N, C-alpha and C positions, 0 to 999 in steps of 0.2 A: 384445591387438591394439591397436596404436597407429597412428594416421593423423595426417597434417598437411596443411594446405592454406593457401595464401596467398589472402587475401580482400581485395578492394578495396571499401571502404565509401563510399557517398555518402548524403546526406540530402536531404529536401525537406520542405516544410511549407507548408500553406495554411490559411486559416480565414476563415469568413464566418458571420455570425450571423443567426438567425431572430428573429421576434417572440417575446418572452417570454410564457409562459403562467403565470398566477398562480391556477390552480385550487386548488392546495394552499395552505392558509392558512399565513401566516408566524407561527407560533406554536410553543412547545415542546410536542411530542407525548409523552404518557406512554408507558410501555412497551406498554401495551395498545393505545393508539392507533397507535403505531409499527407494531406487528404488523398491525393492520387496514389501515393505508395500504399496507404491502408486499403484503398479500393482494389489495387492490384493484388495485394495479398489475400483479400477476401475471395477472389476468384481463383486463387491457386489451390489446386488439389493434388494429392498424391495418394497412390494406392486406391484409386476409385473413391477419393473423398474420405479416407480414414480419419483425417484431421478435420474436424468440424469447426468452422470459423463463422463469426458474425461481426459485422461492423455496425455499431450503434452509437447514437449521440445521446449524451446526458443533458443536453441543452445548448443554448448559445450564450456568447458573451453579449453585453449590451450593444456592442458594435456589429453583432450578427455572426460572429465566427463560431462554427460548430466546435463543441467539445467532444472529439471522437474517441470512442473506446473500441479496442479490437479484443474480442473474445476468441479463445481457441482451446480446444479440448479434444480428446479422442473418445469421450464417453457419451452415451445417450442422456437426454434430459432426465429420464426417469431412473438412472442409475443412482443407487443410494451410496452414502459415504464418501462422496466426492467433494472436497472443500473448495470454496471459492477464494481465490487469491487476487488481490489487485496490486498493481504497480503504477505509481504516478510520477511523472516527470514534469520538469519546466514549471513548477509552481511559482517560482520567481522567474520572470521573463528573461532576465539576463544571466540565467544558469541553465543553458541549454544542453550540456553534455549528456544528461540523463535522457533528454528527448531523443537524441540520436541512438544512444545505447539501446533504448527500448525498441526502436524500429529494427535494429540489427538483431535484437533478441527474437523478435517475431520471425524474422527471416530464418534464423538459425534453427529455431524449433520446427518450423515447417519443413525446412530442407533435410532435417536429420531424423524425422520420425520414421520408424521402421528400418533405420540404418544404424541406429545407436541404441544400446540397451537402456541407458539412463534416460535419454530423451523420450523413448517410447514409454518407459515406465512413468515418467513424469506426466505426459499428456494422457495417459490411460487412467491416471489417479488424481488429476487436478483439473480445475477450470480456472483458467487464467484470463483476467480482465486487465488490459493494458491501456492506460490513458497517457500517451506520450506527452501531451501538453495541457496543463490546467490553466495556462496564462498565455495563450497564443497572441493576444494583442500586445502584451508586454514584450514578448519575443520579437514581434515585428518592429518595435521601437529600440531594442537593444543593439549594441555595437560589437561585432566580433573583434576580439583582441583586447577588450577592456577586462582586466582582471579584478578591478575593484570598482566601487561606486554603485549607484542605484538606478542608472539609466536603464529603463525597462523592467525594473524589479517589480513594480507595483501594477495593480489594475487601475485603469481610469474609471472615474465615476461618471455616470450620465449627468451632463450639466444641468438637466432639468429636474434632477432628483433633490430631495431635501437634505442630503448628506453634506455637511459642511466641508469635508476634505475633498480635494481634487483627486488624490491618489490614496489607494488602500493596499496594505500589505495583506495578502491572502492568508499568510500563516499567523496573522493576528486577528482573525475575523471568524472565530468559531466559538460555540458555547464552551465555557471553561469549567472544569470540575471544582475549582476552589472559589472563583469569583463570579458567583451567579448574578450579582447586581450589575456587572459589566455588560452593557448592551452591545451586540454586534451589529454591524451595518448590513443593510439588505442589498448585498452585492450578488450579482448573477452567478459568478463562478462559485462562490461559497454556497449559495442555495442550490445549485445543481449538484455539487458534491454531497451535500446533506441529503437531498432527495434520493440520490444514488444509493447512499448508505441505508436509507429506509427501505429501498425496494430490493436490494440484494443483502444476503447475509454473508459477510466476509469474515473469515477467521484470522487472516494474516494479510499484512499490507506493508508496502515500502514506499517511501517518497525519496526520489533521488534529487539531491541539491548540489551546489558547488560553493567553492570558497574555503574549504578545509578538507581534511582527509581523516574521517572518523566515523564510527557507527554510533549514532545517538539514540538513546532509548528514553521512554517516559519515566517520570513526568518532566515536562519542560516548565510548567507552571508550579508555583511553590507559595507556601504561606510564610516561608522564611523571609526575613527582612533584607537579607543580603545574598549576593551570589556566593558560590563556593561550597554550599551545603546541598547534598543530594536530596531529591524529593522522590521517595520510593513508591512504587505502586505495590499492590498486593501480590503481583506476579513478577516481582523484581528478579527472582531467580531464573524464570524463563526469558525475560527480556535480556538479561545479561548473557545467557546462553545463545540466544539468537544473534545478539550483537557480535559476540565472539565467533560464531559460525562465519559471519561475513568478514570480519576484520582479520581473523587468523588465516583466511584463504585469499586475502588480498595481499599482493606483494609489497605494498607500500603505505598501508593505512596506519601511520604513526604520528599524524599531525604534520603541519606545514612548517613549523618552527619550534625552537626550543621553548617558546612561550606556550605552546599548545602540544606538549609532548605527552599524548594520552597513553595511560597504561593499557596495554593490550590492544590499543587502537579503538577503544570504546569509551563512552562516557554517558553518565546520566545527564539529562538536559539541564536541569537546574543547577547541578554541580558545575557544569561548564558556564552557563549563563542562564538566568531565569527569564522567561517571558510568558505572557498570558495569552489565552485564546488561540493556542496552536492547533493544527489540524491532527497531529498525532495523539495529543491528549483527548481530543474530542472523539476520535475513532475508538479509543480504549474505553474511556469513562462513560460514554453514552451508547456504544454499540457493542462493547466487548471485543472489538477487533484489535488485534495487537499489531500496531504500526511502529516501525522504526524509521528514522531518517538517516540516510546514507549520504554524507558528504564525500564526493568522489573526485574533486579536482581543486587544487589550490587556487588556480585561476578560475574565476566565475565563468568567463566566456573565452576560452582559449581558442587559438587559431585551429582551423579545421584539420590541418596536417597533424594535429596531436590526437585526433579522435581514434585512429587504430590502437594506439597505446592504451587509452582509456577503456576501450572495448575489451582488449585482451586482459587488462587488470581486473575487470568487473564481471566477466562472463562466469567464471567458476563460482565466485561468491553469490552471484544471483541465482544460479541454478541450485546451489546447496541450500540457500535461503528458502527458496520456494518449496523445496522438498520437505522442509520442516512442517509444512501444513498438514502432512500426513502422519505426524507423530502426535501422541496424546490420546485423547478419547473422542469418539463420535458415536451417535446413536440417533434414535428416532423416538419421539414422544407421541403416544396415542391416548385418546380418551378411552377409558376402560369399559365404558357402556356402549358407545357407538362404534368403537374399534376404528375411528377415523384419526388421522394425524392432527395434531394441534399446532397451529402457527402462533408465532410470537409468545410462546411460553418463556417464562423467566427461568434461567438456569444459573446456578452458582456453585462454586466449589467451596465447601466448608472451609472456613478460616480465611477465605479470600473474598473480601467484600466488594466484588465487582460482578455485575450481572451481564450475562450474554444471553442470546435469544435464539429460539428455534426458527427455522426457515418456514417458507410457505407450505412445505410438506412435512413439517414437524422435526426436521433434522437439526442436530446441533453438533458443533466441533469445538474442541478446546485443546490448545497446545499445552502439554504438561511434561515435566521431566519424569523419568521413572520413579515409581513410588506408589503408594496406596492413597486414594482420595475418596472423599464422600461427596457425591453430587446431590444438590437440592434442586427440585423442580417445582415451580409454582405456576399453576395454570388458572386464570381467572376467566370464567365464561359466564355468559348471561343466560339465565334460565327463563325461557318463555313459557308462561302459564296461560293456556287457552281461556278466554272469557266464557 
């Protein structure tokens, strides 16, 4: 079954800030402390539980460390038109600034619901899934104050596995849109992330990294033989818009040196430097989720005393970025005979050769700039004929 519809898109945006709360200390929390902080947040209620929270795990590392996700929203499960947004920190274990910023973001949202118009609107219209650390084992090995190097960057491999390497870079271990022959290693953290993507329909995502100051957008992978040439997605206009939303509202996102003086504080991944099997390309090419990488600190693992500055620099960009999930188009796909919603229907925007998918209840979301678009919907269902 194929359907098409012309859609007119408009966007709007507003933001107003509340007084900050600093109840959570600006320090690097151990993995045990991180879990306890999230558990404490999950029991926090305000206005008789107006903000609904859930702490869930997407799995464990091979060392047994839980990969905790904190979900928060002010909407009911059955409310339609509410996009899922995910934020991922600490993919590289020695880049933990994002890990701490995401903890403070959770606290900020919980503390300011029904006290601030912007925060109230955001939680009334969005489901946020926050994974503070994708690489907690690497973080446990990293050293505070080391601005360069790879100590703690990678995930360690189970010594009994058949994988030849001892250490794997998580951001080089996902299916690639251009290099299908490149096999990925069966690493627990990557597998957990991919299963998470299969079980949840996300329309927007960000990964917080360190070591530079730039908003990076796909593709990172490229068929070009050399760096320096962009590798454009079919949604390049939207990706540049999202990157500029973040960078233009960050007070210092212009690169860390004259060698990386990024125009407008943004870059196409391959134009900066290309690499294969990245998580951002996987999100977009295989699930239609628009993921950007925000490099938010010149030092990979700065001293904890620097954390308040990084928090103040990234709060406004993060909020504005999340709000973009409510721009574009959303709808619900039904079977015209049974009038039941259709899950996992393929949805495409004409002239943009990337598939995104309907959720378990037939909903779809797509971030688009103002304009007129044609949506194509393809539903493949099995017809059972009684014998």
